[in-house]
N, CA, C and O atoms as a Tinker XYZ file with bonds, in Angstrom:
   276  protein
     1  N    -20.551000   20.938000   32.682000    73     2
     2  CA   -19.641000   21.312000   32.361000    64     1     3
     3  C    -18.490000   20.498000   32.268000    63     2     4     5
     4  O    -17.745000   20.605000   31.294000    81     3
     5  N    -18.216000   19.513000   33.388000    73     3     6
     6  CA   -17.446000   18.356000   33.584000    64     5     7
     7  C    -17.906000   17.103000   32.668000    63     6     8     9
     8  O    -17.037000   16.384000   32.176000    81     7
     9  N    -18.981000   16.902000   32.491000    73     7    10
    10  CA   -19.749000   16.017000   31.384000    64     9    11
    11  C    -19.181000   16.073000   29.972000    63    10    12    13
    12  O    -18.628000   15.240000   29.254000    81    11
    13  N    -19.552000   17.491000   29.820000    73    11    14
    14  CA   -19.235000   17.839000   28.670000    64    13    15
    15  C    -17.820000   17.618000   28.023000    63    14    16    17
    16  O    -17.577000   17.292000   26.861000    81    15
    17  N    -16.876000   17.891000   29.129000    73    15    18
    18  CA   -15.589000   17.709000   28.674000    64    17    19
    19  C    -15.197000   16.162000   28.559000    63    18    20    21
    20  O    -14.392000   15.809000   27.698000    81    19
    21  N    -15.719000   15.340000   29.352000    73    19    22
    22  CA   -15.485000   14.051000   29.287000    64    21    23
    23  C    -15.994000   13.417000   27.958000    63    22    24    25
    24  O    -15.389000   12.506000   27.393000    81    23
    25  N    -16.943000   13.868000   27.583000    73    23    26
    26  CA   -17.503000   13.362000   26.335000    64    25    27
    27  C    -16.664000   13.898000   25.321000    63    26    28    29
    28  O    -16.299000   13.067000   24.490000    81    27
    29  N    -16.274000   15.024000   25.171000    73    27    30
    30  CA   -15.310000   15.587000   24.150000    64    29    31
    31  C    -14.044000   14.738000   24.174000    63    30    32    33
    32  O    -13.561000   14.280000   23.139000    81    31
    33  N    -13.498000   14.531000   25.436000    73    31    34
    34  CA   -12.018000   13.706000   25.580000    64    33    35
    35  C    -12.446000   12.582000   24.999000    63    34    36    37
    36  O    -11.726000   12.274000   24.050000    81    35
    37  N    -13.560000   11.660000   25.240000    73    35    38
    38  CA   -13.667000   10.297000   24.565000    64    37    39
    39  C    -13.873000   10.380000   23.231000    63    38    40    41
    40  O    -13.553000    9.455000   22.485000    81    39
    41  N    -14.440000   11.523000   22.789000    73    39    42
    42  CA   -14.700000   11.611000   21.139000    64    41    43
    43  C    -13.229000   11.887000   20.399000    63    42    44    45
    44  O    -12.845000   11.381000   19.344000    81    43
    45  N    -12.513000   12.836000   21.255000    73    43    46
    46  CA   -11.065000   13.098000   20.621000    64    45    47
    47  C    -10.332000   11.747000   20.667000    63    46    48    49
    48  O     -9.687000   11.450000   19.661000    81    47
    49  N    -10.347000   10.790000   21.823000    73    47    50
    50  CA    -9.515000    9.576000   21.707000    64    49    51
    51  C     -9.724000    8.419000   20.695000    63    50    52    53
    52  O     -8.913000    7.673000   20.148000    81    51
    53  N    -11.386000    8.535000   20.608000    73    51    54
    54  CA   -11.602000    7.772000   19.453000    64    53    55
    55  C    -11.170000    8.003000   17.898000    63    54    56    57
    56  O    -10.902000    7.161000   17.040000    81    55
    57  N    -11.193000    9.380000   17.825000    73    55    58
    58  CA   -10.616000    9.996000   16.381000    64    57    59
    59  C     -9.230000    9.576000   16.248000    63    58    60    61
    60  O     -8.841000    9.109000   15.177000    81    59
    61  N     -8.438000    9.706000   17.261000    73    59    62
    62  CA    -6.746000    9.671000   17.561000    64    61    63
    63  C     -6.729000    8.156000   17.125000    63    62    64    65
    64  O     -6.001000    7.783000   16.204000    81    63
    65  N     -7.542000    7.308000   17.804000    73    63    66
    66  CA    -7.316000    5.527000   17.892000    64    65    67
    67  C     -7.632000    5.517000   16.154000    63    66    68    69
    68  O     -6.718000    5.113000   15.435000    81    67
    69  N     -8.803000    5.922000   15.577000    73    67    70
    70  CA    -9.102000    5.504000   14.319000    64    69    71
    71  C     -7.874000    5.995000   13.092000    63    70    72    73
    72  O     -7.474000    5.376000   12.106000    81    71
    73  N     -7.517000    7.269000   13.587000    73    71    74
    74  CA    -6.498000    7.580000   12.789000    64    73    75
    75  C     -5.021000    7.054000   12.586000    63    74    76    77
    76  O     -4.374000    6.978000   11.540000    81    75
    77  N     -4.687000    6.730000   13.805000    73    75    78
    78  CA    -3.553000    5.954000   14.056000    64    77    79
    79  C     -3.763000    4.354000   13.463000    63    78    80    81
    80  O     -2.764000    3.679000   13.212000    81    79
    81  N     -4.857000    3.920000   13.304000    73    79    82
    82  CA    -5.124000    2.662000   13.081000    64    81    83
    83  C     -4.929000    2.649000   11.525000    63    82    84    85
    84  O     -4.103000    1.884000   11.027000    81    83
    85  N     -5.726000    3.538000   10.716000    73    83    86
    86  CA    -5.825000    3.751000    9.434000    64    85    87
    87  C     -4.188000    3.746000    8.804000    63    86    88    89
    88  O     -3.792000    3.078000    7.849000    81    87
    89  N     -3.434000    4.646000    9.598000    73    87    90
    90  CA    -1.988000    4.859000    9.188000    64    89    91
    91  C     -1.105000    3.611000    9.251000    63    90    92    93
    92  O     -0.225000    3.370000    8.425000    81    91
    93  N     -1.436000    2.779000   10.378000    73    91    94
    94  CA    -0.726000    1.613000   10.343000    64    93    95
    95  C     -1.139000    0.399000    9.417000    63    94    96    97
    96  O     -0.500000   -0.643000    9.274000    81    95
    97  N     -2.372000    0.754000    8.798000    73    95    98
    98  CA    -2.821000   -0.347000    7.677000    64    97    99
    99  C     -3.344000   -1.256000    8.350000    63    98   100   101
   100  O     -3.507000   -2.274000    7.676000    81    99
   101  N     -3.801000   -1.365000    9.757000    73    99   102
   102  CA    -4.428000   -2.218000   10.581000    64   101   103
   103  C     -6.003000   -2.440000   10.342000    63   102   104   105
   104  O     -6.447000   -1.649000    9.510000    81   103
   105  N     -6.925000   -3.307000   10.862000    73   103   106
   106  CA    -8.019000   -3.286000   10.616000    64   105   107
   107  C     -8.820000   -4.109000    9.652000    63   106   108   109
   108  O    -10.010000   -4.396000    9.782000    81   107
   109  N     -7.947000   -4.488000    8.573000    73   107   110
   110  CA    -8.697000   -5.109000    7.364000    64   109   111
   111  C     -7.637000   -6.321000    7.117000    63   110   112   113
   112  O     -6.427000   -6.317000    6.890000    81   111
   113  N     -8.630000   -7.391000    7.261000    73   111   114
   114  CA    -7.633000   -8.794000    7.160000    64   113   115
   115  C     -7.610000   -8.957000    5.767000    63   114   116   117
   116  O     -8.460000   -8.528000    4.986000    81   115
   117  N     -6.369000   -9.742000    5.428000    73   115   118
   118  CA    -6.047000   -9.983000    4.008000    64   117   119
   119  C     -6.815000  -11.471000    3.576000    63   118   120   121
   120  O     -6.789000  -12.418000    4.362000    81   119
   121  N     -7.375000  -11.547000    2.482000    73   119   122
   122  CA    -8.086000  -12.821000    2.073000    64   121   123
   123  C     -7.391000  -13.925000    2.157000    63   122   124   125
   124  O     -6.381000  -13.937000    1.454000    81   123
   125  N     -7.599000  -14.854000    2.784000    73   123   126
   126  CA    -6.733000  -16.220000    3.074000    64   125   127
   127  C     -6.976000  -17.179000    1.984000    63   126   128   129
   128  O     -6.219000  -18.146000    1.912000    81   127
   129  N     -8.042000  -17.032000    1.021000    73   127   130
   130  CA    -8.071000  -17.918000   -0.278000    64   129   131
   131  C     -7.266000  -17.153000   -1.542000    63   130   132   133
   132  O     -6.745000  -17.901000   -2.370000    81   131
   133  N     -7.159000  -15.945000   -1.700000    73   131   134
   134  CA    -6.479000  -15.517000   -2.838000    64   133   135
   135  C     -5.074000  -14.875000   -2.268000    63   134   136   137
   136  O     -4.298000  -14.442000   -3.120000    81   135
   137  N     -4.724000  -14.791000   -0.982000    73   135   138
   138  CA    -3.529000  -14.398000   -0.289000    64   137   139
   139  C     -3.567000  -12.809000   -0.743000    63   138   140   141
   140  O     -2.483000  -12.304000   -1.034000    81   139
   141  N     -4.614000  -12.092000   -0.810000    73   139   142
   142  CA    -4.591000  -10.705000   -0.950000    64   141   143
   143  C     -4.411000  -10.164000   -2.311000    63   142   144   145
   144  O     -4.456000   -8.949000   -2.504000    81   143
   145  N     -4.196000  -11.068000   -3.327000    73   143   146
   146  CA    -4.344000  -10.700000   -4.694000    64   145   147
   147  C     -5.558000  -10.305000   -5.272000    63   146   148   149
   148  O     -5.574000   -9.362000   -6.063000    81   147
   149  N     -6.622000  -10.943000   -4.958000    73   147   150
   150  CA    -7.893000  -10.861000   -5.591000    64   149   151
   151  C     -8.026000  -11.657000   -6.814000    63   150   152   153
   152  O     -8.859000  -11.350000   -7.667000    81   151
   153  N     -7.250000  -12.660000   -6.941000    73   151   154
   154  CA    -7.432000  -13.604000   -8.180000    64   153   155
   155  C     -7.091000  -14.763000   -7.573000    63   154   156   157
   156  O     -6.218000  -14.896000   -6.716000    81   155
   157  N     -8.083000  -15.954000   -8.221000    73   155   158
   158  CA    -7.648000  -17.240000   -7.848000    64   157   159
   159  C     -7.644000  -18.377000   -9.089000    63   158   160   161
   160  O     -8.553000  -18.345000   -9.918000    81   159
   161  N     -6.940000  -19.041000   -9.145000    73   159   162
   162  CA    -6.774000  -20.305000   -9.978000    64   161   163
   163  C     -6.767000  -21.509000   -9.011000    63   162   164   165
   164  O     -5.775000  -21.745000   -8.322000    81   163
   165  N     -7.833000  -22.233000   -8.967000    73   163   166
   166  CA    -7.997000  -23.321000   -8.107000    64   165   167
   167  C     -8.535000  -24.666000   -9.051000    63   166   168   169
   168  O     -9.393000  -24.466000   -9.910000    81   167
   169  N     -8.099000  -25.734000   -8.882000    73   167   170
   170  CA    -9.035000  -26.796000   -9.308000    64   169   171
   171  C     -8.799000  -27.967000   -8.075000    63   170   172   173
   172  O     -7.702000  -28.193000   -7.565000    81   171
   173  N     -9.835000  -28.527000   -7.782000    73   171   174
   174  CA   -10.035000  -29.661000   -7.055000    64   173   175
   175  C    -10.942000  -30.675000   -7.438000    63   174   176   177
   176  O    -11.778000  -30.354000   -8.282000    81   175
   177  N    -10.961000  -32.108000   -6.893000    73   175   178
   178  CA   -11.481000  -33.189000   -7.535000    64   177   179
   179  C    -13.101000  -32.999000   -7.395000    63   178   180   181
   180  O    -13.517000  -32.226000   -6.531000    81   179
   181  N    -13.943000  -33.644000   -8.174000    73   179   182
   182  CA   -15.383000  -33.577000   -8.141000    64   181   183
   183  C    -15.707000  -34.821000   -7.757000    63   182   184   185
   184  O    -15.719000  -35.631000   -8.685000    81   183
   185  N    -15.981000  -35.252000   -6.661000    73   183   186
   186  CA   -16.632000  -36.563000   -5.894000    64   185   187
   187  C    -17.560000  -36.970000   -6.676000    63   186   188   189
   188  O    -17.468000  -38.190000   -6.814000    81   187
   189  N    -18.515000  -36.472000   -7.325000    73   187   190
   190  CA   -19.616000  -36.778000   -8.092000    64   189   191
   191  C    -19.537000  -37.165000   -9.415000    63   190   192   193
   192  O    -20.510000  -37.696000   -9.953000    81   191
   193  N    -18.470000  -36.962000  -10.030000    73   191   194
   194  CA   -18.015000  -37.145000  -11.273000    64   193   195
   195  C    -16.652000  -37.915000  -11.538000    63   194   196   197
   196  O    -15.642000  -37.288000  -11.220000    81   195
   197  N    -16.519000  -38.872000  -11.942000    73   195   198
   198  CA   -15.148000  -39.532000  -12.085000    64   197   199
   199  C    -14.377000  -38.781000  -13.211000    63   198   200   201
   200  O    -14.747000  -38.588000  -14.369000    81   199
   201  N    -13.266000  -38.418000  -12.627000    73   199   202
   202  CA   -12.321000  -37.768000  -13.388000    64   201   203
   203  C    -12.739000  -36.293000  -13.695000    63   202   204   205
   204  O    -12.097000  -35.627000  -14.507000    81   203
   205  N    -13.754000  -35.825000  -13.077000    73   203   206
   206  CA   -14.247000  -34.531000  -12.918000    64   205   207
   207  C    -13.495000  -33.501000  -12.167000    63   206   208   209
   208  O    -12.822000  -33.883000  -11.209000    81   207
   209  N    -13.519000  -32.358000  -12.448000    73   207   210
   210  CA   -13.070000  -31.506000  -11.520000    64   209   211
   211  C    -13.866000  -29.916000  -11.482000    63   210   212   213
   212  O    -14.510000  -29.362000  -12.373000    81   211
   213  N    -13.633000  -29.587000  -10.491000    73   211   214
   214  CA   -14.097000  -28.048000   -9.883000    64   213   215
   215  C    -13.200000  -27.080000  -10.283000    63   214   216   217
   216  O    -12.047000  -27.071000   -9.852000    81   215
   217  N    -13.676000  -26.149000  -11.176000    73   215   218
   218  CA   -12.582000  -25.136000  -11.363000    64   217   219
   219  C    -12.987000  -23.923000  -11.104000    63   218   220   221
   220  O    -14.079000  -23.558000  -11.539000    81   219
   221  N    -12.110000  -22.984000  -10.273000    73   219   222
   222  CA   -12.390000  -21.631000  -10.061000    64   221   223
   223  C    -11.213000  -20.749000  -10.716000    63   222   224   225
   224  O    -10.074000  -21.125000  -10.442000    81   223
   225  N    -11.319000  -19.859000  -11.374000    73   223   226
   226  CA   -10.523000  -19.111000  -12.240000    64   225   227
   227  C    -10.999000  -17.582000  -12.384000    63   226   228   229
   228  O    -12.112000  -17.193000  -12.737000    81   227
   229  N     -9.997000  -16.892000  -12.063000    73   227   230
   230  CA   -10.566000  -15.315000  -12.170000    64   229   231
   231  C    -10.528000  -14.404000  -10.885000    63   230   232   233
   232  O     -9.484000  -14.349000  -10.234000    81   231
   233  N    -11.649000  -13.682000  -10.500000    73   231   234
   234  CA   -11.911000  -12.965000   -9.346000    64   233   235
   235  C    -12.460000  -13.952000   -8.036000    63   234   236   237
   236  O    -13.414000  -14.730000   -8.012000    81   235
   237  N    -11.470000  -13.602000   -6.962000    73   235   238
   238  CA   -11.934000  -14.375000   -6.015000    64   237   239
   239  C    -13.277000  -14.200000   -5.473000    63   238   240   241
   240  O    -13.642000  -13.030000   -5.367000    81   239
   241  N    -14.108000  -15.132000   -5.100000    73   239   242
   242  CA   -15.326000  -15.307000   -4.595000    64   241   243
   243  C    -15.569000  -14.880000   -3.227000    63   242   244   245
   244  O    -16.589000  -14.309000   -2.841000    81   243
   245  N    -14.610000  -15.180000   -2.557000    73   243   246
   246  CA   -14.680000  -14.762000   -0.997000    64   245   247
   247  C    -14.720000  -13.146000   -0.961000    63   246   248   249
   248  O    -15.644000  -12.479000   -0.495000    81   247
   249  N    -13.725000  -12.730000   -1.450000    73   247   250
   250  CA   -13.418000  -11.042000   -1.115000    64   249   251
   251  C    -13.887000  -10.250000   -2.424000    63   250   252   253
   252  O    -13.875000   -9.019000   -2.411000    81   251
   253  N    -14.266000  -10.906000   -3.466000    73   251   254
   254  CA   -14.979000  -10.210000   -4.645000    64   253   255
   255  C    -13.814000   -9.424000   -5.212000    63   254   256   257
   256  O    -14.045000   -8.264000   -5.555000    81   255
   257  N    -12.585000   -9.912000   -5.354000    73   255   258
   258  CA   -11.586000   -9.219000   -5.841000    64   257   259
   259  C    -11.026000   -8.070000   -5.141000    63   258   260   261
   260  O    -10.239000   -7.343000   -5.747000    81   259
   261  N    -11.378000   -7.801000   -3.799000    73   259   262
   262  CA   -10.824000   -6.664000   -3.085000    64   261   263
   263  C     -9.452000   -7.183000   -2.499000    63   262   264   265
   264  O     -8.577000   -6.331000   -2.347000    81   263
   265  N     -9.208000   -8.313000   -2.201000    73   263   266
   266  CA    -7.978000   -8.843000   -1.400000    64   265   267
   267  C     -8.020000   -8.869000    0.016000    63   266   268   269
   268  O     -7.244000   -9.553000    0.683000    81   267
   269  N     -9.038000   -8.036000    0.565000    73   267   270
   270  CA    -9.538000   -7.938000    1.854000    64   269   271
   271  C    -10.624000   -8.297000    2.395000    63   270   272   273
   272  O    -11.581000   -8.209000    1.625000    81   271
   273  N    -10.876000   -8.692000    3.478000    73   271   274
   274  CA   -12.092000   -9.423000    3.983000    64   273   275
   275  C    -12.760000   -8.326000    5.123000    63   274   276
   276  O    -13.787000   -8.620000    5.734000    81   275
């Protein structure tokens, strides 16, 4: 009886914790490559080709366009 109460209390505490966490918007980190927008527009020099550039435009490859990690 006492063990059942402890298990139910722990389960209830976990449910409350995740509900509060979801309401506050925590738990999901914003993507630092696209700053949470899901879109990127980047250019950086290509050392293998003189005057060449690596270009990334469109959907963020890190978060797949979700904006969160």
